[in-house]
C-alpha positions in Angstrom: 29.9 23.8 -24.6 30.0 20.4 -22.9 27.6 17.7 -24.0 24.5 17.3 -21.8 24.3 14.1 -19.9 21.0 12.3 -20.5 19.6 10.6 -17.4 17.7 7.4 -18.2 14.3 6.7 -16.8 14.4 5.2 -13.3 12.3 2.3 -14.6 10.6 1.4 -11.3 8.5 -1.8 -11.4 5.3 -1.7 -9.4 3.9 -4.7 -7.5 0.3 -4.4 -6.5 -0.6 -7.1 -4.0 -4.2 -8.4 -4.4 -4.9 -10.1 -1.1 -7.9 -12.1 0.1 -9.8 -9.4 1.9 -10.5 -11.3 5.1 -11.8 -8.2 6.9 -14.3 -7.7 4.1 -15.5 -11.3 4.1 -19.2 -10.2 3.8 -18.4 -9.3 0.2 -15.4 -11.4 -0.6 -16.4 -14.8 0.7 -16.1 -16.2 -2.8 -12.7 -15.0 -3.8 -12.7 -17.0 -7.0 -15.5 -15.0 -8.5 -15.3 -11.7 -6.6 -11.9 -11.1 -5.0 -11.2 -8.1 -2.8 -9.5 -6.2 -5.7 -12.8 -5.9 -7.5 -14.9 -4.7 -4.5 -16.3 -1.3 -5.7 -15.2 1.9 -3.9 -17.4 4.8 -5.1 -18.5 2.7 -8.1 -15.0 1.9 -9.3 -13.2 -1.4 -8.7 -10.8 -1.1 -5.8 -7.9 -2.1 -8.0 -8.6 1.0 -10.2 -7.2 3.3 -7.5 -3.6 2.0 -7.2 -3.4 1.5 -10.9 -4.6 5.1 -11.6 -2.0 6.3 -9.0 0.8 4.6 -11.0 -0.4 5.9 -14.3 -0.9 9.5 -13.1 2.8 9.7 -12.2 3.7 9.7 -15.9 1.7 12.8 -16.7 3.8 15.3 -14.8 7.4 14.2 -15.4 9.7 13.9 -18.4 9.7 10.2 -18.2 7.4 7.6 -16.7 8.5 6.8 -13.2 6.7 3.4 -13.2 7.2 1.4 -16.4 5.9 -2.1 -15.5 2.9 -2.9 -13.3 2.4 -6.4 -12.0 -0.8 -7.5 -10.2 0.2 -10.4 -7.8 -2.7 -12.6 -6.9 -3.4 -16.2 -5.9 -4.2 -18.4 -8.9 -7.8 -18.8 -7.6 -8.5 -15.1 -8.2 -6.5 -14.6 -11.4 -9.4 -15.3 -13.9 -11.8 -12.9 -12.2 -9.2 -10.1 -12.2 -8.2 -10.8 -15.8 -11.8 -10.6 -16.9 -12.3 -7.3 -15.1 -9.3 -5.8 -16.7 -10.6 -6.6 -20.1 -14.3 -5.9 -19.5 -14.9 -3.3 -16.8 -15.2 0.1 -18.4 -13.3 1.9 -15.6 -10.3 -0.5 -16.0 -10.3 -0.6 -19.8 -10.2 3.3 -19.8 -6.8 3.3 -18.1 -3.8 4.2 -20.3 -1.8 1.5 -22.1 0.1 -0.6 -21.5 -2.2 -2.5 -19.2 -0.9 -4.2 -16.0 0.0 -7.9 -16.3 -1.3 -10.5 -13.8 1.2 -12.7 -11.9 -0.3 -15.7 -10.2 2.5 -17.8 -8.7 1.6 -21.4 -8.0 2.9 -21.3 -4.5 0.8 -18.2 -3.6 -2.3 -18.8 -1.5 -4.9 -16.7 0.2 -3.0 -16.9 3.5 0.6 -16.2 2.2 2.5 -13.4 3.9 3.3 -10.3 1.9 7.1 -10.7 2.5 6.9 -14.5 1.8 5.5 -13.9 -1.7 8.7 -11.8 -2.5 10.7 -15.1 -2.2 8.6 -16.9 -4.8 10.7 -17.6 -8.0 8.0 -16.1 -10.3 8.1 -12.8 -8.4 11.9 -12.8 -8.1 12.2 -13.3 -11.9 10.2 -10.3 -12.9 11.9 -7.8 -10.6 15.1 -6.4 -12.2 15.5 -3.1 -10.5 14.2 -0.8 -7.8 10.5 -1.5 -7.2 7.4 -0.1 -5.7 5.0 -2.2 -3.5 1.3 -1.2 -3.2 -1.8 -2.8 -1.7 -4.8 -3.3 -3.9 -6.9 -1.4 -1.2 -5.0 1.8 -1.4 -6.8 5.2 -1.9 -4.2 7.9 -2.3 -4.8 11.5 -3.5 -1.2 12.5 -2.9 0.8 12.8 -6.1 3.1 9.9 -6.5 5.8 11.9 -8.3 6.3 14.0 -5.1 7.1 10.8 -3.2 9.5 9.6 -5.8 11.2 12.9 -5.9 11.7 12.9 -2.2 13.1 9.4 -2.3 15.5 10.1 -5.2 16.8 13.2 -3.5 17.4 11.5 -0.2 18.4 8.0 -1.3 18.0 7.3 -4.9 19.4 8.2 -8.3 19.8 11.9 -7.6 21.0 11.6 -4.1 24.6 12.5 -4.8 23.9 15.7 -6.7 21.1 16.9 -4.5 22.1 16.7 -0.9 21.3 13.1 -0.3 21.3 11.4 3.1 24.4 12.0 5.2 24.4 8.3 6.2 24.6 7.1 2.6 27.8 5.0 2.1 27.1 3.4 -1.3 28.8 4.1 -4.5 29.2 7.7 -5.6 26.4 8.7 -7.9 25.6 6.3 -10.7 23.6 7.2 -13.8 20.0 6.4 -13.4 18.2 5.2 -10.3 17.5 1.6 -10.4 20.8 -0.2 -9.7 23.0 2.3 -7.9 24.0 0.1 -5.0 23.2 0.4 -1.3 20.4 2.9 -1.2 17.7 2.9 1.4 13.9 2.6 1.2 10.9 4.8 1.9 7.5 4.1 3.4 4.3 6.1 4.0 2.3 6.5 7.3 -0.9 8.4 7.6 -2.9 9.8 10.5 -6.0 7.9 11.5 -7.4 10.1 14.2 -7.8 13.3 12.2 -11.0 14.5 10.4 -12.9 11.5 9.0 -11.5 9.0 11.5 -13.1 5.6 11.5 -13.8 3.9 14.8 -11.7 0.7 15.2 -9.3 1.5 12.4 -6.0 -0.4 12.7 -3.0 1.7 13.9 0.8 1.2 14.2 3.4 2.0 16.8 6.1 4.0 15.0 9.3 5.6 16.3 11.2 8.0 14.0 14.3 10.2 14.4 14.9 13.4 12.4 17.3 13.5 9.5 20.2 15.9 9.5 19.1 19.2 8.0 20.1 20.0 4.4 22.0 23.1 3.6 19.4 24.0 1.0 15.9 24.1 2.3 13.3 22.1 0.4 10.9 24.1 -1.7 7.3 24.8 -0.6 5.1 21.8 -1.1 7.9 19.3 -1.0 7.4 16.2 1.1 11.0 16.3 2.3 10.0 18.4 5.3 8.0 15.5 6.6 10.5 12.7 6.0 12.4 11.2 8.9 14.3 8.0 9.6 12.3 5.0 10.8 13.9 3.3 13.8 11.0 1.1 15.0 7.7 0.0 13.6 5.1 -2.6 14.6 1.4 -2.9 14.8 -0.4 -1.7 17.9 -1.8 -5.2 18.5 1.7 -6.7 18.5 2.9 -4.0 20.8 0.1 -4.8 23.3 1.1 -8.5 23.2 4.7 -7.6 23.9 3.8 -5.3 26.8 1.4 -7.8 28.3 4.2 -10.4 28.2 7.0 -8.2 29.5 4.7 -6.2 31.8 6.3 -3.0 30.4 7.4 -1.4 27.2 10.9 -2.8 26.4 13.2 -0.3 24.8 16.8 -1.0 24.1 19.6 1.2 25.3 21.1 0.9 21.8 18.3 3.0 20.4 18.8 5.8 22.8 22.6 5.7 22.4 22.3 5.9 18.6 19.4 8.4 18.4 19.1 10.7 21.3 16.1 12.5 19.8 13.1 10.3 18.8 9.4 10.8 18.0 6.9 8.2 19.1 3.6 8.0 17.1 0.6 5.9 18.1 -2.2 7.1 15.9 -0.6 6.6 12.5 -1.0 3.6 10.1 1.3 2.1 7.6 -0.1 2.8 4.1 1.8 -0.1 2.7 3.4 2.2 0.1 7.1 1.2 -0.2 9.9 2.2 -2.4 12.5 -0.5 -2.2 16.0 -0.8 -3.8 16.7 -4.1 -5.6 18.9 -5.5 -2.8 15.9 -5.9 -0.6 14.9 -9.0 -2.6 18.2 -10.6 -1.6 17.6 -9.8 2.1 14.1 -11.3 2.0 15.5 -14.4 0.2 18.1 -15.0 2.9 15.5 -14.7 5.8 12.8 -17.3 5.6 11.4 -16.0 8.9 10.3 -12.8 7.2 6.6 -13.2 6.6 5.1 -9.7 6.6 6.6 -6.7 4.8 5.3 -4.1 7.4 6.2 -6.0 10.6 9.1 -8.2 9.6 10.9 -6.7 6.6 10.5 -3.0 7.5 10.5 -3.5 11.2 13.7 -5.6 11.3 15.4 -3.3 8.7 14.6 -0.2 10.9 16.1 -1.9 14.0 19.1 -3.1 12.1 20.3 0.5 11.8 20.9 0.8 15.6 20.7 -2.7 17.2 24.2 -4.2 17.3 24.6 -7.4 15.4 21.1 -7.5 13.9 22.3 -6.5 10.4 24.8 -9.4 10.3 22.1 -11.8 11.6 19.9 -10.7 8.7 22.8 -11.4 6.3 23.0 -7.8 5.1 26.8 -7.9 5.0 26.7 -10.7 2.4 23.9 -9.0 0.6 25.9 -5.8 0.1 29.0 -7.7 -0.9 27.1 -9.5 -3.5 25.7 -6.2 -4.8 29.2 -4.7 -5.1 30.5 -7.8 -6.8 27.8 -7.7 -9.4 28.5 -4.0 -10.1 32.2 -4.7 -10.4 31.7 -7.6 -12.9 29.6 -5.7 -15.3 28.4 -2.1 -15.8 25.0 -1.9 -14.1 23.9 1.0 -16.3 25.3 -0.2 -19.6 26.6 3.3 -20.3 30.3 2.4 -20.9 31.3 4.6 -17.9 32.5 3.2 -14.6 30.8 4.6 -11.6 34.1 5.5 -9.9 35.1 7.6 -13.0 31.9 9.7 -12.9 30.9 11.8 -10.0 27.7 13.6 -10.9 28.0 15.5 -7.7 30.9 17.4 -9.1 28.6 18.6 -12.0 26.2 20.1 -9.5 26.4 23.7 -8.1 25.0 22.5 -4.8 27.1 21.4 -1.9 28.2 17.8 -2.0 31.0 17.5 0.4 29.6 14.5 2.2 29.9 12.4 -0.9 33.7 13.2 -1.3 35.6 10.2 0.0 37.6 11.0 3.1 41.4 10.7 2.7 42.8 7.5 4.0 45.4 7.5 6.8 49.0 7.0 5.6 49.9 3.4 5.7 53.2 2.4 7.4 56.0 1.7 5.0 59.2 -0.2 5.2 62.4 1.7 4.4 64.6 -1.4 4.4 62.9 -3.2 1.6 62.2 -2.2 -1.9 59.2 -4.6 -2.0 55.9 -4.0 -0.4 55.4 -5.0 3.2 52.2 -6.8 4.2 49.9 -4.4 6.1 49.3 -5.6 9.7 45.7 -6.7 10.4 45.5 -4.0 13.1 45.7 -1.3 10.4 43.0 -2.9 8.2 40.8 -5.2 10.2 39.0 -8.0 8.5 35.8 -7.1 6.7 33.8 -9.3 9.0 35.0 -7.2 12.0 34.2 -3.8 10.4 31.1 -2.1 11.5 28.3 -2.5 8.9 26.5 0.7 7.9 22.9 -0.1 7.1 21.1 2.1 4.5 18.2 3.8 6.3 14.5 3.1 5.8 12.9 6.5 5.6 9.3 7.3 6.6 7.0 10.0 5.2 4.7 10.9 8.0 1.7 12.7 6.5 1.0 15.9 8.4 -2.3 16.0 10.2 -3.9 19.1 8.6 -7.4 19.7 7.2 -5.9 20.2 3.8 -4.0 16.9 3.9 -4.6 14.6 0.9 -6.7 11.5 1.5 -4.7 8.4 2.1 -6.6 5.3 3.3 -6.5 1.6 3.1 -10.0 0.2 2.4 -9.7 -3.1 4.3 -12.8 -3.0 6.6 -16.5 -2.3 5.9 -16.5 0.9 8.0 -13.6 2.3 6.0 -15.3 1.2 2.7 -18.4 3.1 3.7 -16.5 6.2 4.8 -14.2 6.5 1.8 -17.1 5.8 -0.7 -19.2 8.6 0.8 -16.2 10.9 1.0 -15.5 10.4 -2.7 -19.2 10.9 -3.5 -18.9 14.5 -2.3 -16.3 15.4 -4.9 -17.4 17.7 -7.6 -17.9 16.0 -11.0 -15.9 16.8 -14.1 -18.9 18.3 -15.8 -19.3 20.7 -12.9 -15.8 22.1 -12.6 -13.9 20.9 -15.6 -11.2 18.2 -15.8 -8.3 20.6 -14.9 -9.9 21.7 -11.6 -11.4 18.3 -10.6 -10.0 15.7 -8.3 -8.3 12.7 -9.9 -11.1 10.6 -8.4 -13.9 12.7 -9.7 -16.6 11.0 -11.9 -17.8 12.5 -15.2 -21.3 13.0 -13.7 -22.7 12.7 -10.2 -25.8 11.1 -11.7 -24.9 9.0 -14.8 -28.5 8.4 -15.9 -30.7 11.4 -15.1 -33.7 9.9 -16.9 -34.0 7.1 -14.3 -34.8 9.6 -11.5 -38.6 10.1 -11.0 -39.7 13.7 -10.7 -41.4 13.3 -7.3 -38.2 11.9 -5.7 -35.3 13.5 -3.9 -31.6 12.8 -4.6 -29.1 15.2 -3.0 -26.7 15.6 -5.8 -24.0 17.3 -3.7 -23.2 14.2 -1.7 -24.6 11.3 -3.8 -23.2 9.3 -6.7 -25.4 7.2 -8.9 -24.0 5.0 -11.6 -25.5 4.0 -15.0 -29.0 2.6 -15.4 -30.2 3.4 -11.8 -33.9 3.7 -11.4 -35.4 5.7 -8.5 -39.2 5.6 -8.3 -41.5 8.4 -6.9 -41.5 9.5 -3.3 -38.0 8.0 -2.7 -35.4 10.0 -0.8 -31.6 9.3 -1.3 -29.1 11.3 0.8 -25.3 10.9 1.0 -25.2 7.6 -0.7 -23.4 5.7 -3.5 -25.7 3.6 -5.8 -24.1 1.1 -8.2 -25.1 0.3 -11.8 -28.5 -1.3 -12.6 -30.0 -0.7 -9.1 -33.7 -0.2 -8.6 -35.0 1.9 -5.7 -38.8 1.4 -5.4 -41.3 4.0 -4.3 -41.2 5.5 -0.8 -37.8 4.1 0.0 -35.4 6.2 2.1 -31.6 5.7 1.9 -29.1 7.7 4.1 -25.4 7.1 4.1 -25.6 3.8 2.3 -23.5 2.0 -0.3 -25.2 -0.2 -2.8 -23.2 -2.4 -5.2 -24.5 -3.3 -8.7 -27.9 -4.8 -9.3 -29.5 -4.1 -5.8 -33.2 -3.9 -5.5 -34.7 -2.0 -2.5 -38.4 -2.6 -1.8 -41.1 -0.2 -1.2 -41.0 2.0 1.8 -37.7 0.6 3.1 -35.6 2.6 5.4 -31.8 2.0 5.1 -29.2 3.9 7.2 -25.5 3.3 7.1 -25.8 0.0 5.3 -23.6 -1.7 2.7 -25.4 -4.0 0.3 -23.5 -6.5 -1.9 -24.2 -7.2 -5.6 -27.7 -8.4 -6.6 -29.1 -8.0 -3.0 -32.9 -7.8 -2.7 -34.4 -6.0 0.4 -38.0 -6.8 1.0 -40.6 -4.0 1.4 -41.0 -2.0 4.5 -37.7 -3.3 6.0 -35.8 -1.1 8.4 -32.0 -1.7 8.4 -29.4 0.3 10.2 -25.6 -0.2 10.1 -26.0 -3.6 8.4 -24.0 -5.5 5.8 -25.7 -7.8 3.3 -23.8 -10.4 1.3 -24.2 -10.5 -2.4 -27.2 -12.4 -3.8 -28.9 -12.4 -0.4 -32.7 -11.8 -0.1 -33.8 -9.9 3.0 -37.4 -10.8 4.0 -40.2 -8.2 4.0 -40.6 -6.1 7.1 -37.2 -7.1 8.5 -36.0 -4.9 11.4 -32.3 -5.1 12.1 -29.4 -3.1 13.5 -25.7 -3.8 13.2 -26.2 -7.3 11.7 -24.5 -9.2 8.9 -26.7 -11.0 6.5 -24.7 -13.9 5.1 -25.3 -17.4 3.6 -22.9 -20.0 4.9 -22.3 -22.7 2.3 -22.3 -26.3 3.5 -24.5 -25.8 6.6 -27.4 -27.7 4.9 -25.2 -30.7 4.2 -24.0 -30.7 7.8 -27.5 -30.7 9.1 -28.5 -33.5 6.8 -25.6 -35.7 7.9 -26.3 -35.1 11.6 -30.0 -36.0 11.2 -29.1 -39.1 9.2 -27.0 -40.7 11.9 -24.8 -38.2 13.6 -26.3 -38.9 17.1 -25.9 -36.5 20.0 -22.2 -36.0 19.4 -22.8 -35.0 15.8 -25.5 -32.6 16.8 -23.3 -30.9 19.4 -20.5 -30.6 16.9 -22.8 -29.1 14.3 -24.0 -26.5 16.8 -20.5 -25.6 17.6 -19.7 -25.2 14.0 -22.7 -22.9 13.5 -21.6 -20.7 16.3 -18.0 -20.5 14.9 -19.3 -19.6 11.5 -21.6 -16.9 12.8 -18.7 -15.4 14.8 -16.6 -15.2 11.7 
């Protein structure tokens, strides 16, 4: 009986990008103390969700798919995130080993997502295929299903399992992390389905179907919804282009290459990317790449059909460097050369596309015993050969009522929707851990003793954290209440999110509001669709709708300076500054 071949773990490295949270500035104005990654979503820090998604992948496979997790953040936010990882009970309860924090010196709150991949500190920690996630990702979909689809189509098992027909890299290598010119995979989700949020950002995406496999994917596989990405940009960018060109510019090369395309206008990039290692070299060679979604992925998708773009991006040199590195030393340290092992031959499935096509017979000289130089017309120079670009694939989530929740919580409206959606999940003590959602809490009401008898809390759609006090005659419906909050008598809360330490005064009426940490709302106030910055005090009997309650630091100093000797010009400048601050 032949010896079994042990497949090493893919060893993916996860990069979770912890950005500034500009669109959540009501709650992230002080990024040094409270960065976006720590904004609570259904009473858990936002960063808990992508971390949990990575850790959950190790529970259902023989080996952990993600072995190293790096949280990339500007240095100004590093201390706050580090403290949360060691103190917050939700983060400390995650499995070991814990994620490490990477705070490159050159990274600022305004750095682009692709630009940070060029930083030396980031380049030094990535040694294989890697996963990129945003810190605001909420994803119910099982991560191992996505990895399985990528590995079958492009990665470590592509050769033995009917991988992409366009793949022209080395024949199957052992493992998955350094196998050569493999493609990537991204995720896009529907924004206009059930639970759509008004004003949510969308992307303009064009895909083309992959060649059908001989063996149909099993039920539940994501492979049925994976296609090749050929164009991707944000809807806002598309509008700017159309306004400038007075039409939608589409190249003939796209139609010649792909006669069948699908155009999507209501989907959004989830910023979940599976990248091969060579992508780092491509980013390093192109300083103009600032955004992963628009520049890196967008240009990569177009390079597959737009003549000359791949060479402009330096991909020919990138792939030559990859092949040179693999030739110098065994990339898998197994003692077996890739050309001597074709794992496709060990499979019972059809792998004819991976068998190298026989070369044409070369002309020979009958008059000479020595070899004759081959004319350049037979073997053209490498730089004149057409470059085959590995595809960037797209998982387009189907728009069905049973589809898993995938959202990016980067606006207040989405924060409210997702928090209230998660609050409706049945708790672990109600249905058991095996039947509960991965996002379910142990209890819907963590401290039952804090709820007065003559009060109403709809348990089915509410979530109350530890040490919450609800006084008599209060009514709470479809809301999320953070730890140490105090709801005084007669208050009514409907579809609200309260962060830790909030105090709501007597007989207040709050509807569709988000209150930051340690906010105090004065008695008999009526607020609808409002946002209140942390530490803010709302005066008694305030009546407001759709407003943001924020404190702008530095305005008092500006007023003092203008009064001391700023003159008319100084006064007008100050007024303009106030208006700009309020607009932001």
